[in-house]
N, C-alpha and C positions, 0 to 999 in steps of 0.2 A: 382477525386471527388466522383466517384461511387465505387471505389475499384477494378475495373477491369483493367487487363493489356491490352495493345494495341492488342495483339494476341487474347485475350479472347473476346474482343468487336467486332473486325472486322468480318463482315459477319453476325452479329446478327442484328435484328431489334430493334427499340426503345421499343418493348414490354418487353424486359428484365428489363426495368427501371420502369414499371408500378407498382404503389403502391398497386393497388387493392382497393383503397378507393373510386374510382369513377366507376360507371357503364359504359359499353362500349358506350352507346348512348351519354354520356357526352363529348366524344371526337369527335362526328360528326361535330359540328360547326368548330372545329379546322381544321379537314381534308377538310371540304368543302371550307374553306377560302384558304388553301394552294393549293388545286387543282384548285381553281379559279385564281391561279397565283398571289396571294396577300400575303403580309407579315402578320404574326401572332405575336402579342406581348401579354404577360400575365404571369400568375403565375400558378404553379401546384405543386403537391406533387409527388415526385418520390421515388424509393427505391434503396438503395445501395446493393452491392453484399452480404454484411453480414446482410441485413434486416433492416438497419436503414432507417428512413424516412427523406427526405430532402425537405425543401421548396425551390422551384426553380423559379427564375425569368429570363426572357430572351425573345428571338425572334426566329422565324423559317422563312426561306426564301426559296422559290422554285428556283431551278437552271434550267435555260432554255438553250437549244441549239440554233444554228443560225436560226432554223426554228420556234423558239418560243415554242417548246415542252418541257415539264418537263422531265429532265433527273436525277434529284436528289433533295436533300434538304440540306440546311445548317442551323444548329441550333447553336445559341450562348446562353450559359446558365451560370448562376452564382448561387452559394449557398447563399440563403437569410434566412436560418434557424435561425441564430443568430439574424439577423435584425428583423425577425418576432417575435422571443421570446422577444426582447427588446420592440417592439411595443406593444405586449400584456401586458407586465409588465407596460408600460407607461399608457395604457388604464385602467388597474386595479388601478394604483396609482391615476390617474385623477378621476376615479369613487369614490375611497375612499376619496380623498380630497373634492370632490363635495358633499359627504355625511356628511362631518364633520360639527359639530354644531358651530365650531369656524370659523371665517372668515379667508380665506387664499387668498393671492394675490401674483402675481409675476410681477415684473416690468422689463423694459429694462434699458439700461444705462442712459437714460434720465429720469428715474423714472416714466415712463408712464406705466400704467397697460397693460400687455399683456395677463393676465389671472386673473380672480377672480371667486371664487366658489360661490354657491348660498347663503351660509350664509353671506359671505362678502357683497354681493350686498344687502341682506335683512337688515343687520345692518344699512346701510346707505340709505336705501329706494330707491335704483336704480334697474332697470333691469340689468342683468349681462352685456349684450352687450353695454349698455350705458356707462359703466365705462371704457370699453376698449379704450385705447388711452388717457385717462385722467390721472391726477396725484393725489397725496395725497392732493394737495391744494384744490381740489373740495370737500373734506370731512373734512376739517379743519376749525374751526371757524376763522373769519377774523383776530381777534386780536392775534391769535396764529401762523399765517402763518410765520411772520418774525422770531420769536424765534425758530420755528420748522425747518425752512430753515437752520438756523445757526447750530442747533444740528445735522441735517442730514449731512451737509457739514463737520462739525468738527469731528463727531463720525462715522456715517454710511459710509461715503465716505473715511474714514481714514483706510487704509489697516491694520494698527497696532491695530485697535479696531474692526471696521466693524459690531458691534452689537448695536442697539439702542432699549431700552425697557423702559416702564413706563406707567403711566396712563395719558390719554389725553382726553380733552373734544372735541369730534368730532361733526360734523354737518351732519344731514340727508339732502336729496334733498329738503324736505319740510321746511327746516330751523330749525327743532327741534334739540336741542343739546343733545348729547348722551355721557355719560361717558364710556370710553373704556380703556381696557388694551391692549397695543400694544407691539409686539416684532418683530423687523425687523433685518434680517441678510443679509449682502451683499455677493455677489459672484464675482469672478474675473477671467480673462482669464490667460493663461500661461505667459503673459507678465506683469501681475500685473495691468491690466487696469480694472476699475470698469465696470461691465456688468449689474448691476441691483441688486435687493434684493428680498427676500421672506419675506412677512409680515403676521404675525398671529395676528388676532384681536378678542378680546372677549368683548361682550356687558356687561357692568357692571350695567345696569339700575336696574335690579331686586336686585342685590347684594347691591347696594347703598340704594335702597328703604328699603331693609331688615335691613341694618345697621341703617338707619334713624329711622325706627319703633322701633328697639331694643333700640336705644339711647333714644327715646322718652319714651318708657316703663320704662327704668332705671331712667330717670329723674322724671317720675311721681311717681314711687315707692319711690324715695328719698324724694319727697315732702310729701308723705303720712307718711313715716317713721319719718320725721322731726316733722310733726304734732303730731304723736303718742308720740315721745320723749318729746315734749313740754307738752302734756297732762299728761304724767306720772310725770313730774316735777311740776305739778299743776300751769302751766302758765295760764295767763288770756285767757279764752276760746275765747273771741272776737278776740284777737290777733292771736290765733291759726288758727281759721277759716278764718280770713281775709288773713293771709299769705298763707294758703292752696289754697284758691280761686285764689289769685293773681298768684301763681305758675301754677295752672292748666290752667288758661286762657292763660298764656304765652306759655305753652307747646302745647296747642291745637289751638293756633292762634284764639281763640274766643274773641269776643268783650266784652261780658258781661255774667254774670252767677250768680248763687246763690247756697248756701249750706243750707239745712234745715233739720229739724227733724220731723218725723211723730208722732204726738201726738193725743190723743183721748179725746173728751169732755165727760161730764157726761152721754150723750146718746149713747156713744160708736162710735160717728161719727169722722172720721179722719180730722185733719187739719194740716197745715204746720206751724212750728215755724222756722223762718228764723234766722240763726246764722251769715251768711255773704252774702252780696249782693252788686253787682256793682251799683254805683250811676249813674243812667241814667236819672236823673230828667230833664224833657224837658220843664218845665215852673216853675215859682216862687212857685206856690202852691205845686208841686211835690218836689221841692227843700226843702221847709219847712217841708213837710211830711217826707221826707227821714231823714233830720237832727233830727227830733223829735223822730222818731220810730226806725231807724236803730240800734242805740246803745242798746236798750232794746230788740230788736228782733221783727220784724214784724210777723204778723200772717195772713195766707191766709185761708179763709174758703170756697171760691168758687173753688171747685176742678173739675168742669166740663170743664177740660182743658187737655192739653197734660201732665200736672203735674199728673193728676189723673190716666192717663194710666200707669205711673210708679208704682203708689201705688197699683192699682187694679191687675196688672199683676205680680208685684214684680220682673220685668225683665227690662233690659235696653230698652229704647225707643228712636228710631232715626227717625227723620222726616227731609227730605231735601226740603220740600215745606210746611211749617207749615200753610201758609195762606189758603191752600186748603185741609189740612188734616182733615178728618171727625171727629177726636178727638179734634179738636181745640176748644177754648172757646172765641176767639176774643181778640182784644187788645183795651185798653183805647184810647180815642182820643189823638193824638199827640205822642203816644208811638213809639219809633224807630222800624223800620222794623226788623222782625226776619226772616233771610234767612234759618236758619237750627236750629234744636233742638236736644239736646242729654240729656236724663235723665238717671241717674245711681242710683240704690239702693245699699246701703251698709248694711250688716247684721253682727250681732254678735250672734253666736249660734242660728241661724235661726230666730232671732228677729231683727226687724228694728233698725238700729243704726243711720243712717243718709241718706240724699238724696241730690243728686247733679244734677244741670241742667247747661249746657253750651249752650249759644245761639249765633247765628250769626257767625259761623265759615266760613271762606272764601272758603273752599273747601268742597266738598261733603263728609260727614262722612261715614265711612265703619265699620262694626262690627269687622272685623279682625284687626282693628287698636287699639282695646281696649281690650288687654289681661291683664286685671288687676286682 
């Protein structure tokens, strides 16, 4: 192991094997234990005849005579250099895996988690240690457990296939559903017995949200383009604006809204000429008022409201609590509650072209959702 012949080694002390990596005082506990007639177990680094360093594991025993005195020592050693190298590689691999932004898990033959990295635990909202011993069923929505079980048995546990991948709707510990991309690869022993699988998981929440926002933007642009095409064809303006408002309300999940034009009276004061408005008549009087005035276009002169904030700033205005917004103007008695407000100005060559308000969207509106 050390490269010495028997003749070269006989008569020499263990000092010929010292690596020089440790100071002399580091050996004191070793010799103190041996001289106390006790067995020493441990690891150290020795040096071969040709200068190579070896990781050594083993034990040293004192040899006693009949009187109980030490007459020698017996050392049993084994070269663990390769085992130490593999252990360090394993530590580096685990560290790299644990730093991965993708979730990585390893299971046993019963599909129980025996390792999960930090990202995997985070995706599902669990502490790492809490997932150990559990199975994929803990992170699968109830209605998908049975079909997933079948897919795992038919595909992942099938040695001829052994790989299962696709998009799955998973479930966090708190019950929130998470879209994920999953790829699981099985591994087997030398007899072809299933030993478990390695699973890589990616959280698709942001990706799906981006796709949804992009799709929404495309649909909104399509709605505006259709309105523009109808305008070019000299279609009835009332139909154009009604169709545009209907599409925008659907795309934004808003309950009602209006599209208007900013005009000015002889004194140069702005007012709103409404071209499309949702019928939200809450009593007979308002029903008659809507039926009489909506076709010819209502006109709003009281602009001390959130409407005016759009006109005076010329910028989008968002309010997620209109009832307490300092720019509010109040609501007529009986008017439906407005939970949120979005006002958008439209220009043509720096001049006002139109004005859009969407009211009572079920979700909080965000500026980055409106890339028009």
